[in-house]
C-alpha positions as protocol buffer text, in pm:
chain_id: "A"
residue {
  index: 1
  type: MET
  ca { x: 980 y: -1281 z: -68 }
}
residue {
  index: 2
  type: GLU
  ca { x: 612 y: -1198 z: -65 }
}
residue {
  index: 3
  type: ILE
  ca { x: 608 y: -1048 z: -394 }
}
residue {
  index: 4
  type: TYR
  ca { x: 742 y: -1380 z: -552 }
}
residue {
  index: 5
  type: ARG
  ca { x: 477 y: -1548 z: -393 }
}
residue {
  index: 6
  type: ALA
  ca { x: 210 y: -1327 z: -515 }
}
residue {
  index: 7
  type: ASN
  ca { x: 350 y: -1338 z: -864 }
}
residue {
  index: 8
  type: PRO
  ca { x: 612 y: -1607 z: -921 }
}
residue {
  index: 9
  type: LYS
  ca { x: 655 y: -1460 z: -1282 }
}
residue {
  index: 10
  type: ILE
  ca { x: 771 y: -1126 z: -1172 }
}
residue {
  index: 11
  type: ASN
  ca { x: 1107 y: -1018 z: -1332 }
}
residue {
  index: 12
  type: PRO
  ca { x: 1347 y: -978 z: -1050 }
}
residue {
  index: 13
  type: ARG
  ca { x: 1512 y: -688 z: -1220 }
}
residue {
  index: 14
  type: GLN
  ca { x: 1203 y: -500 z: -1117 }
}
residue {
  index: 15
  type: MET
  ca { x: 1286 y: -539 z: -757 }
}
residue {
  index: 16
  type: TYR
  ca { x: 1657 y: -406 z: -804 }
}
residue {
  index: 17
  type: THR
  ca { x: 1589 y: -58 z: -688 }
}
residue {
  index: 18
  type: HIS
  ca { x: 1625 y: 157 z: -388 }
}
residue {
  index: 19
  type: ASN
  ca { x: 1303 y: 345 z: -457 }
}
residue {
  index: 20
  type: ILE
  ca { x: 1050 y: 250 z: -195 }
}
residue {
  index: 21
  type: PHE
  ca { x: 782 y: 431 z: -375 }
}
residue {
  index: 22
  type: ASP
  ca { x: 845 y: 211 z: -677 }
}
residue {
  index: 23
  type: LEU
  ca { x: 875 y: -98 z: -450 }
}
residue {
  index: 24
  type: CYS
  ca { x: 545 y: -5 z: -312 }
}
residue {
  index: 25
  type: SER
  ca { x: 388 y: 31 z: -640 }
}
residue {
  index: 26
  type: ILE
  ca { x: 513 y: -314 z: -762 }
}
residue {
  index: 27
  type: ALA
  ca { x: 379 y: -502 z: -439 }
}
residue {
  index: 28
  type: ARG
  ca { x: 29 y: -299 z: -480 }
}
residue {
  index: 29
  type: LEU
  ca { x: 5 y: -399 z: -847 }
}
residue {
  index: 30
  type: ASN
  ca { x: 71 y: -757 z: -764 }
}
residue {
  index: 31
  type: GLY
  ca { x: -202 y: -747 z: -497 }
}
residue {
  index: 32
  type: ILE
  ca { x: 3 y: -684 z: -184 }
}
residue {
  index: 33
  type: GLN
  ca { x: -156 y: -437 z: 65 }
}
residue {
  index: 34
  type: VAL
  ca { x: 94 y: -187 z: 154 }
}
residue {
  index: 35
  type: PRO
  ca { x: 52 y: 0 z: 474 }
}
residue {
  index: 36
  type: LYS
  ca { x: -70 y: 355 z: 410 }
}
residue {
  index: 37
  type: ASP
  ca { x: 186 y: 518 z: 635 }
}
residue {
  index: 38
  type: ILE
  ca { x: 466 y: 342 z: 436 }
}
residue {
  index: 39
  type: ILE
  ca { x: 303 y: 488 z: 103 }
}
residue {
  index: 40
  type: LEU
  ca { x: 286 y: 811 z: 235 }
}
residue {
  index: 41
  type: ASN
  ca { x: 655 y: 792 z: 371 }
}
residue {
  index: 42
  type: ALA
  ca { x: 812 y: 619 z: 90 }
}
residue {
  index: 43
  type: ARG
  ca { x: 1010 y: 919 z: -65 }
}
residue {
  index: 44
  type: MET
  ca { x: 1124 y: 1006 z: 280 }
}
residue {
  index: 45
  type: TYR
  ca { x: 1253 y: 668 z: 346 }
}
residue {
  index: 46
  type: THR
  ca { x: 1397 y: 645 z: 8 }
}
residue {
  index: 47
  type: ASP
  ca { x: 1583 y: 968 z: 75 }
}
residue {
  index: 48
  type: TRP
  ca { x: 1713 y: 821 z: 421 }
}
residue {
  index: 49
  type: GLU
  ca { x: 1851 y: 535 z: 240 }
}
residue {
  index: 50
  type: SER
  ca { x: 2030 y: 711 z: -27 }
}
residue {
  index: 51
  type: ALA
  ca { x: 2138 y: 1047 z: 162 }
}
residue {
  index: 52
  type: GLY
  ca { x: 2232 y: 822 z: 463 }
}
residue {
  index: 53
  type: ARG
  ca { x: 2459 y: 643 z: 251 }
}
residue {
  index: 54
  type: TYR
  ca { x: 2618 y: 952 z: 69 }
}
residue {
  index: 55
  type: GLY
  ca { x: 2568 y: 1241 z: 268 }
}
residue {
  index: 56
  type: LEU
  ca { x: 2829 y: 1303 z: 516 }
}
residue {
  index: 57
  type: TYR
  ca { x: 2601 y: 1549 z: 715 }
}
residue {
  index: 58
  type: PHE
  ca { x: 2278 y: 1361 z: 684 }
}
residue {
  index: 59
  type: THR
  ca { x: 2097 y: 1276 z: 1005 }
}
residue {
  index: 60
  type: VAL
  ca { x: 1746 y: 1136 z: 1093 }
}
residue {
  index: 61
  type: ARG
  ca { x: 1577 y: 1172 z: 1426 }
}
residue {
  index: 62
  type: ILE
  ca { x: 1598 y: 836 z: 1616 }
}
residue {
  index: 63
  type: ASP
  ca { x: 1219 y: 851 z: 1705 }
}
residue {
  index: 64
  type: SER
  ca { x: 1142 y: 880 z: 1323 }
}
residue {
  index: 65
  type: VAL
  ca { x: 1358 y: 584 z: 1256 }
}
residue {
  index: 66
  type: GLU
  ca { x: 1197 y: 381 z: 1544 }
}
residue {
  index: 67
  type: LYS
  ca { x: 847 y: 458 z: 1432 }
}
residue {
  index: 68
  type: ALA
  ca { x: 948 y: 361 z: 1051 }
}
residue {
  index: 69
  type: VAL
  ca { x: 1120 y: 24 z: 1192 }
}
residue {
  index: 70
  type: ARG
  ca { x: 787 y: -71 z: 1424 }
}
residue {
  index: 71
  type: LEU
  ca { x: 574 y: -5 z: 1101 }
}
residue {
  index: 72
  type: ALA
  ca { x: 777 y: -218 z: 891 }
}
residue {
  index: 73
  type: GLN
  ca { x: 785 y: -490 z: 1171 }
}
residue {
  index: 74
  type: SER
  ca { x: 408 y: -499 z: 1192 }
}
residue {
  index: 75
  type: TRP
  ca { x: 378 y: -509 z: 820 }
}
residue {
  index: 76
  type: ILE
  ca { x: 587 y: -823 z: 828 }
}
residue {
  index: 77
  type: GLU
  ca { x: 384 y: -977 z: 1082 }
}
residue {
  index: 78
  type: ASP
  ca { x: 71 y: -916 z: 887 }
}
residue {
  index: 79
  type: LEU
  ca { x: 230 y: -1055 z: 569 }
}
residue {
  index: 80
  type: LYS
  ca { x: 294 y: -1369 z: 775 }
}
residue {
  index: 81
  type: ILE
  ca { x: -77 y: -1433 z: 837 }
}
């Protein structure tokens, strides 16, 4: 939602991706500050999304997921300001 406030003319098809790194790039190009830790871990988060969907034996440590969720929640709160 924030991306559309930053750039109402953005093509929604640009947003049709599961690649977190690409989504971070789009956000940054449109003036949205993306937390450094999200950028640094974007490829790993993308792997979680894709491998978690298709990899039968894919696992992620729960503390890693909890940290990512806390980071995302904090970012959402910052965007509301």
